[in-house]
Structure formats: structure tokens, C-alpha cells
C-alpha positions in Angstrom: 27.5 -28.5 -33.8 25.1 -30.1 -31.3 26.9 -28.5 -28.4 26.5 -25.1 -30.1 22.8 -25.7 -30.6 22.4 -26.8 -27.0 24.1 -23.7 -25.8 22.0 -21.5 -28.1 18.8 -23.2 -26.9 19.8 -22.7 -23.2 20.6 -19.0 -23.9 17.2 -18.6 -25.6 15.4 -20.2 -22.7 17.3 -18.1 -20.2 16.4 -14.9 -22.1 12.7 -15.8 -22.4 10.5 -13.3 -20.8 8.7 -14.3 -17.6 5.0 -15.2 -17.8 2.5 -12.4 -17.4 -0.1 -13.0 -14.7 -3.6 -11.4 -14.9 -5.9 -10.7 -12.0 -8.2 -13.6 -13.2 -5.2 -15.9 -13.3 -4.2 -14.9 -9.8 -7.7 -15.5 -8.3 -7.9 -18.9 -10.1 -4.5 -19.8 -8.8 -5.4 -18.8 -5.3 -8.6 -20.9 -5.5 -6.5 -24.0 -6.4 -3.2 -23.5 -4.5 -3.6 -21.0 -1.7 -2.5 -22.8 1.5 -4.7 -20.9 3.8 -7.7 -21.8 1.7 -6.7 -25.4 1.6 -6.4 -25.4 5.4 -9.9 -23.7 5.7 -11.4 -26.3 3.4 -9.8 -29.1 5.6 -11.4 -27.5 8.7 -14.7 -27.5 6.9 -14.3 -31.2 6.1 -13.6 -31.9 9.8 -16.7 -29.9 10.9 -18.8 -31.7 8.3 -18.6 -34.9 10.4 -20.6 -33.4 13.3 -24.0 -34.6 12.0 -22.7 -38.1 11.4 -21.3 -38.2 14.9 -24.7 -37.0 16.3 -26.6 -39.6 14.3 -24.2 -42.3 15.5 -25.6 -42.0 19.0 -29.2 -42.6 17.7 -28.7 -45.2 15.1 -28.5 -48.9 16.1 -25.4 -50.0 17.9 -24.2 -53.5 17.1 -21.4 -55.3 18.9 -20.0 -58.8 19.2 -17.5 -60.2 21.6 -16.0 -63.6 22.5 -13.8 -65.1 25.1 -12.0 -68.3 25.9 -11.4 -69.1 29.6 -9.3 -71.8 31.2 -10.9 -72.7 34.5 -9.0 -74.5 37.2 -12.1 -76.6 38.1 -14.6 -78.3 35.9 -18.2 -78.4 37.2 -20.4 -81.2 35.9 -23.8 -82.5 37.1 -23.9 -86.3 36.4 -27.0 -88.0 35.0 -29.6 -88.5 37.7 -32.7 -86.9 39.2 -31.8 -83.4 38.0 -31.1 -84.3 34.4 -31.3 -87.5 32.4 -27.9 -86.7 30.8 -24.7 -85.1 32.0 -24.9 -81.3 32.3 -21.6 -79.3 32.0 -22.0 -76.2 34.1 -18.4 -75.0 34.0 -16.1 -76.7 31.5 -12.3 -76.8 31.9 -12.0 -74.7 28.8 -14.9 -72.4 28.5 -15.8 -70.8 25.1 -18.4 -68.0 24.8 -19.6 -65.6 22.2 -22.2 -62.8 22.4 -23.9 -60.5 20.0 -25.8 -57.4 21.0 -27.9 -54.7 19.3 -29.1 -51.5 21.0 -31.5 -49.0 19.6 -32.6 -45.7 21.2 -36.4 -45.5 20.9 -37.1 -42.2 22.7 -34.0 -39.9 23.2 -35.2 -36.3 23.3 -31.7 -34.9 24.0 -30.3 -36.7 21.0 -32.9 -35.1 18.8 -31.7 -31.7 19.8 -28.1 -32.8 19.4 -28.7 -33.9 15.8 -30.3 -30.6 15.0 -27.5 -28.7 16.6 -24.9 -30.7 14.7 -26.5 -29.7 11.3 -26.6 -26.1 12.5 -22.9 -26.2 13.6 -22.0 -27.5 10.2 -23.8 -24.5 8.6 -21.9 -22.1 10.9 -18.6 -23.7 10.0 -19.4 -23.5 6.3 -20.2 -19.8 6.6 -17.0 -19.1 8.5 -15.0 -20.9 5.8 -16.8 -18.9 3.1 -15.9 -15.7 5.0 -12.2 -16.8 5.2 -12.4 -17.7 1.5 -13.6 -14.2 0.6 -10.9 -12.6 2.8 -8.2 -14.7 1.1 -9.3 -13.6 -2.4 -9.5 -10.0 -1.1 -5.9 -10.3 0.1 -4.8 -11.7 -3.2 -6.5 -8.9 -5.1 -4.9 -6.3 -2.8 -1.5 -7.8 -3.3 -2.0 -8.0 -7.1 -3.1 -4.3 -7.3 -0.1 -3.3 -5.2 2.3 -5.3 -7.3 0.9 -3.7 -10.5 1.2 -0.2 -9.0 4.8 -0.9 -8.1 5.5 -2.1 -11.6 4.0 1.2 -12.9 6.2 3.1 -10.5 9.3 1.3 -11.8 8.3 2.3 -15.4 8.0 6.0 -14.3 11.4 5.8 -12.6 13.0 4.2 -15.6 11.7 7.0 -17.8 13.1 9.5 -15.4 16.5 7.8 -15.4 16.6 7.9 -19.2 15.7 11.6 -19.2 18.3 12.4 -16.6 20.9 10.3 -18.4 20.2 12.1 -21.7 20.2 15.4 -19.9 23.5 14.6 -18.2 25.2 13.6 -21.5 23.9 16.7 -23.2 25.1 18.9 -20.3 28.5 17.2 -20.5 28.8 18.1 -24.1 27.7 21.7 -23.4 30.2 21.9 -20.6 33.1 20.7 -22.8 32.0 23.3 -25.4 32.0 25.9 -22.7 28.3 26.9 -22.9 27.4 25.8 -19.4 29.1 26.0 -16.1 30.5 23.1 -14.0 27.7 23.6 -11.5 25.2 22.7 -14.1 27.2 19.5 -15.0 27.4 18.6 -11.3 23.6 19.1 -10.9 22.9 16.9 -13.9 25.1 14.1 -12.5 23.5 14.5 -9.1 20.0 14.3 -10.6 21.0 11.1 -12.5 22.5 9.5 -9.4 19.3 10.3 -7.4 17.1 9.0 -10.2 19.1 5.7 -10.4 18.9 5.3 -6.6 15.1 5.9 -6.7 14.9 3.3 -9.5 16.7 0.8 -7.3 14.2 1.5 -4.5 11.3 1.1 -6.8 12.6 -2.2 -8.2 13.2 -3.5 -4.7 9.6 -2.5 -3.7 8.3 -4.3 -6.7 10.3 -7.4 -5.9 9.0 -7.3 -2.3 5.4 -7.0 -3.5 5.9 -9.9 -5.9 7.2 -12.0 -3.0 4.0 -11.3 -1.0 1.8 -12.2 -4.0 3.9 -15.3 -4.8 3.4 -16.5 -1.2 -0.3 -16.1 -1.4 -0.4 -18.0 -4.7 2.0 -20.7 -3.5 4.7 -19.9 -6.1 8.2 -21.2 -5.3 9.8 -18.4 -7.5 8.2 -15.0 -8.0 9.5 -14.9 -11.6 6.4 -13.4 -13.2 5.1 -10.1 -14.4 1.6 -8.7 -13.6 -0.7 -7.3 -16.2 -2.5 -4.0 -15.5 -5.6 -5.0 -13.6 -9.0 -3.6 -14.5 -10.6 -1.2 -12.1 -13.3 -2.5 -9.7 -16.9 -2.4 -10.9 -18.3 0.1 -8.5 -21.2 2.4 -9.3 -20.5 6.1 -8.8 -23.6 6.7 -6.7 -25.6 4.2 -4.7 -27.8 4.8 -1.7 -26.0 3.8 1.4 -29.0 2.0 2.8 -29.2 -0.1 -0.4 -25.6 -1.2 0.1 -26.1 -1.8 3.8 -29.1 -4.0 3.1 -27.1 -5.9 0.5 -24.3 -6.3 3.0 -26.6 -7.8 5.7 -27.9 -10.2 3.1 -24.6 -11.3 1.5 -21.9 -11.1 4.1 -21.0 -14.6 5.4 -19.8 -13.3 8.8 -23.2 -11.7 9.5 -25.0 -14.9 8.4 -22.7 -16.9 10.6 -23.5 -14.7 13.6 -27.2 -15.2 13.0 -26.8 -19.0 12.7 -24.7 -19.0 15.9 -27.7 -17.5 17.7 -30.0 -20.3 16.4 -27.4 -22.9 17.4 -27.3 -21.6 21.0 -31.1 -21.7 21.2 -31.1 -25.3 19.9 -28.5 -26.2 22.6 -30.7 -24.7 25.3 -33.6 -26.7 23.9 -31.5 -29.8 24.3 -31.0 -29.0 28.0 -34.8 -28.7 28.4 -35.3 -32.0 26.7 -32.9 -33.7 29.1 -35.7 -33.5 31.7 -37.6 -36.1 29.7 -37.2 -39.9 30.1 -35.2 -42.0 27.6 -36.4 -45.4 26.2 -34.0 -47.9 24.8 -34.5 -51.4 23.1 -31.7 -53.9 23.2 -31.3 -57.6 22.1 -28.6 -60.1 23.1 -27.7 -63.5 21.7 -25.3 -65.8 23.6 -23.6 -69.0 22.6 -21.1 -71.1 24.7 -19.9 -74.6 25.2 -21.5 -74.8 28.7 -25.2 -75.6 28.9 -25.5 -74.2 32.4 -28.6 -74.7 34.5 -31.0 -74.0 31.6 -29.7 -77.0 29.8 -28.9 -75.1 26.6 -25.7 -73.5 25.3 -27.6 -70.9 23.3 -30.1 -68.3 24.5 -31.3 -64.8 23.6 -33.1 -62.0 25.3 -34.8 -58.7 24.4 -34.9 -55.8 26.8 -37.0 -52.7 26.7 -35.7 -50.3 29.3 -36.4 -46.7 30.3 -34.4 -44.3 32.4 -35.5 -41.0 33.9 -33.2 -38.7 35.8 -35.3 -36.9 38.4 -32.5 -35.0 40.1 -28.9 -34.6 39.1 -27.7 -32.3 41.8 -28.7 -29.2 39.9 -26.6 -29.8 36.9 -29.4 -29.2 34.4 -30.4 -26.0 36.1 -26.8 -24.8 35.8 -26.7 -25.8 32.2 -29.9 -23.9 31.5 -28.4 -20.8 33.1 -25.2 -21.2 31.0 -27.2 -21.7 27.8 -29.2 -18.5 28.4 -26.0 -16.6 28.9 -24.6 -18.1 25.7 -27.7 -17.0 23.8 -27.3 -13.4 25.2 -23.7 -13.4 24.2 -24.4 -14.6 20.6 -27.2 -12.1 20.2 -24.8 -9.3 21.2 -22.2 -10.7 18.7 -24.9 -10.8 16.0 -25.8 -7.2 16.7 -22.1 -6.2 16.6 -21.6 -8.0 13.3 -24.5 -6.1 11.8 -23.3 -2.8 13.1 -19.8 -3.6 11.9 -21.1 -4.3 8.5 -23.0 -1.1 8.4 -19.9 0.9 9.6 -17.6 -0.8 7.1 -20.0 0.0 4.2 -20.2 3.7 5.2 -16.5 4.0 5.8 -15.7 2.2 2.5 -18.1 4.5 0.6 -16.5 7.6 2.1 -13.0 6.3 1.4 -14.0 5.6 -2.2 -15.4 9.1 -2.7 -12.1 10.6 -1.3 -10.0 8.3 -3.4 -11.9 9.1 -6.6 -11.5 12.9 -5.9 -7.8 12.5 -5.2 -7.3 10.5 -8.3 -9.1 13.2 -10.4 -6.8 15.9 -8.9 -3.8 13.7 -9.5 -4.7 13.4 -13.1 -5.0 17.1 -13.4 -1.6 17.5 -11.7 0.0 15.2 -14.2 -1.5 17.1 -17.2 -0.2 20.4 -15.8 3.2 18.9 -15.0 3.5 17.5 -18.5 2.6 20.8 -20.1 5.0 22.6 -17.8 7.8 20.1 -18.7 7.1 20.5 -22.4 7.2 24.3 -22.2 10.3 24.3 -20.1 12.0 21.9 -22.5 11.2 24.1 -25.5 12.4 27.2 -23.6 15.7 25.4 -22.7 16.3 24.5 -26.4 15.6 28.1 -27.3 18.1 29.2 -24.7 15.6 30.9 -22.5 15.3 28.5 -19.6 18.1 27.1 -17.5 19.0 23.5 -16.9 17.9 23.8 -13.3 14.4 24.7 -14.5 14.4 21.7 -16.8 15.5 19.4 -14.0 12.9 20.8 -11.7 10.2 20.3 -14.4 11.3 16.7 -14.9 11.3 16.0 -11.2 7.8 17.6 -10.8 6.4 15.5 -13.7 7.9 12.3 -12.2 6.5 13.1 -8.8 3.1 13.8 -10.3 3.1 10.6 -12.3 4.1 8.6 -9.2 1.4 10.4 -7.2 -1.1 9.4 -9.9 0.0 5.8 -9.7 -0.5 5.9 -5.9 -3.9 7.5 -6.2 -5.1 5.0 -8.8 -4.0 2.3 -6.5 -5.9 3.8 -3.6 -9.0 4.2 -5.7 -8.8 0.6 -6.8 -8.3 -0.6 -3.2 -11.2 1.6 -2.0 -13.4 0.0 -4.7 -12.3 -3.4 -3.6 -12.9 -2.5 0.1 -16.4 -1.4 -0.7 -17.2 -4.6 -2.6 -15.8 -6.6 0.4 -17.8 -4.6 2.9 -21.0 -5.3 0.8 -20.1 -9.0 0.6 -19.7 -9.0 -3.2 -16.0 -9.8 -3.5 -15.2 -13.4 -4.5 -18.7 -14.2 -3.4 -20.9 -17.2 -3.9 -24.6 -17.0 -3.0 -25.0 -18.0 0.7 -28.0 -20.2 -0.4 -25.6 -22.4 -2.3 -23.9 -25.5 -0.9 -20.9 -23.9 0.7 -19.4 -27.3 1.8 -18.2 -28.2 -1.7 -15.2 -26.6 -3.2 -16.0 -24.0 -5.9 -15.1 -25.5 -9.3 -15.0 -22.1 -11.0 -12.8 -19.1 -10.6 -14.2 -16.6 -8.0 -16.2 -13.8 -9.4 -17.4 -10.4 -8.2 -21.0 -9.8 -7.7 -21.8 -6.4 -9.2 -23.0 -3.8 -6.7 -26.5 -2.4 -7.1 -26.8 0.8 -9.1 -28.7 3.9 -7.7 -32.3 3.1 -8.6 -33.8 5.5 -11.1 -37.0 5.2 -13.2 -35.4 6.9 -16.2 -32.2 4.9 -16.2 -32.4 1.3 -15.1 -29.5 -0.3 -13.3 -26.9 -1.9 -15.5 -25.0 -5.0 -14.5 -21.4 -5.1 -15.4 -19.4 -8.2 -16.2 -18.8 -10.6 -13.3 -15.4 -11.9 -14.5 -13.6 -8.6 -14.6 -13.9 -5.7 -12.2 -14.3 -2.2 -13.5 -14.7 1.1 -11.7 -16.8 3.8 -13.3 
């Protein structure tokens, strides 16, 4: 009896439906498990040590060392006119220890280096934030694509059922002698074609799940995806408003600006290298040899200054190089801003096209459904032929698959616009980007078209929606 129960339980578990994954679940899973995001966060942790390394050159340096030396000759001054007692200058076994502390007092180039280190950490944080947003965008793209493939499979399954029922009905009619063999062959061909299309659709869905599973670090893509909500994108928003938002919120644009500031700080550091450096150091020695001073312990404090008057033209070359780096980064900043503007404009145009195509696809589906309904009724009344019914079913399926594709394109266009504006998976750039986000990524709503009569409405941040 226990064996039977065990087998029944195993069969029940095997037949259990796979879990259903929502878009929110996928983004949360990506935040915790995506390997590219983990690697980016590790790079940020590495870059976060730059300021500590820069401060290490300016903070006190403390060192101790000791040594034991076996000398071949022992040197001793006996008691006499030079000293009332015996003085060991060099013992046979010499023991010595030394402690030293050094502190930079005036180090202009280090000041610039510390400032540059903090700026470099900011640049690294912005670059990781941009990578984080791109990862979430890729996850969302893969999720929407997988959901679209699942819808395509549903459409193909419905077509297979229709063709199977039609083939069975045609076979009965053929055996009754009411239709020709050509009609039966056509019905069987349509069924075989629909089954082959269903296999292709299922393979495409499986391939899309593999891509999504890799992004989410799943070992087995045994899950279903829930229909995702449409992106929250206003129908009409002034392009300049979106561009302004993009220049303020995009992490790559902010990183380009910070890179310009970093190059200017580095050039300032080259200028500061023309100034002198002042250093304070203290040393304490202890040994078992009194030496000529008559004491085995002594200390000293040194205040030293150094000033490089001419280094063979190295600083002048560094200044020229730093100026060229500034010019390069300014060009890259301008390019980043122009790229953001171009991506916003392109994404807005693509969204308009996608929404128009989706509207036409919805109309086409309605017309195809009505045509299929009328053809089916005519066939039952004996007015229409089987070929007309098959053509109507095929046209309806193609229209529905086309609608699935256009809906996917509209959703992806909305996501692309949000990405171009810097609102996808975004955190405020003023926040501390060095810490890992403890919450699931959210979408910052895009600004509505300003209107005195109708104020802008903000949609939910945890679920995208397209109006």
C-alpha cells in the first residue's frame, strides 16, 4: 500500500503544472541572480577602493623592521681616555630594531589624486547603473518575446483543433459521398501543415524560454510566463520634454559628463606637480651596540622638502596629453547627448508606427473573424465549399498571429522609449548607486503632455502599462 501511495505521489508531482512567472518576478529574479549584474556589482566594488588607495598615499605611513647580524669581528673600545667603561661598537651578534613614521605635510599632486579617485568611483557607479538598466531591459525584452511566442502557440493549437475537426468532418462526408477525395486530401494537408506550424511555434517558445532562463540563471526553463502588462507610455508627449528627461536621467550621459570632470581634475594634478612637496618623518632605533654615541637607543625627526625644477619635459608632455584627453571626453559627452536625443526621437517614431500597426492588426482580426464566421455558416448551409472554409481559417490564424506580433512590437517600442528616456529599471542618479538595490526595479513613468485643462497623471511604478 505504501508503494502505491509513493507511486501516486510521484505521478502527482510529475503531473504538476510548471510555475508561472510574472514580469515583476522576472525583474526581481534578475536583480538577485543575473550573472552579468553580479559581475558588474563586483567591478563596482573593485572601483570603490580607488579613494582608499589615494588616501593611503597621504595618510601616515608606519613601518618597523629588525635584523640580527653575525659579524666576523667584534669591535670594542676598552675603558680608558675615550670612555670610562667598555664601549661595544660592533658586537659579534648584532641585534637592531627600527620604527619609522612618515607623514606628507604638503603634497599638492596627492590632493588632486584623491579628488580624482572619488570622481572615478562616481564614473564607475554610473557605468554599472547603466549596465544594470540594460540588463533589466534585456530581461524585459526576453520576457515579452517569450509571452508572445506562448500566445502564438495558443493560436496554432486552436488552428490544429479546427483543422482536425474539419478533417474528421470531411472524412465522414467523403465516406458518405457528399464531397470529393480532393476535398479530403486538402483537409488532411491543412491539418498536417497546421501541426507542423505548431511544432515550429513550440520550438520557438522553447528557444525563447532558454534565453530568458539564462538571463535569470535558471538551470531548467520549466516555467510558464504570465501575459505581461503593456508599458506605461503616454500617447503624446513633447519630444523636447522627453529629451530633457533623457539628458537628466540617463546614466551613460551622466557618466560622460563626470568623465570630462575627471579628466580636468587629472590635468589639475599635473599642474600641481610643479609645486614642492613637504614631508615629516620620525625614526626610533634600538640595538645592542652603543656605538660612538654611547647609547643603544636614539631617535630623530626629519622635516624634508623636495621640489622638482626640471624633469626632462615630462610634465609638459603630461599637460599636453591631459588637454587631449579633455578634448576627447568632451567630444564623447557631446556624442552621448546627441545619441540620447536620436534614440528618443527614433523610439518615439517607432512607437507611433507600432501603435498604428497594432490598430490595423486588430481591425484585420475582427474582419477575419467575421469572414470566418460567415464562411462557416455558409458551409453548413451548403453554399460555401470546404476550400473557402479552409482559406477563412488560415486567414484568421494569420491575422491573429500578426496581431500577436504587432502587440509584441508595440510593447517593445514602449520599452525602448522608456529605455531611451532613462526610465526603465531606473534609480535616481542622485541616490547612492554603490549599494545594491534592495527592492525590485521599477519603471519611472514618463511625463505626460503638459496641458492646463488636464494635469499629468502618474501611473503605477510597479507595473508597466501602455495607453
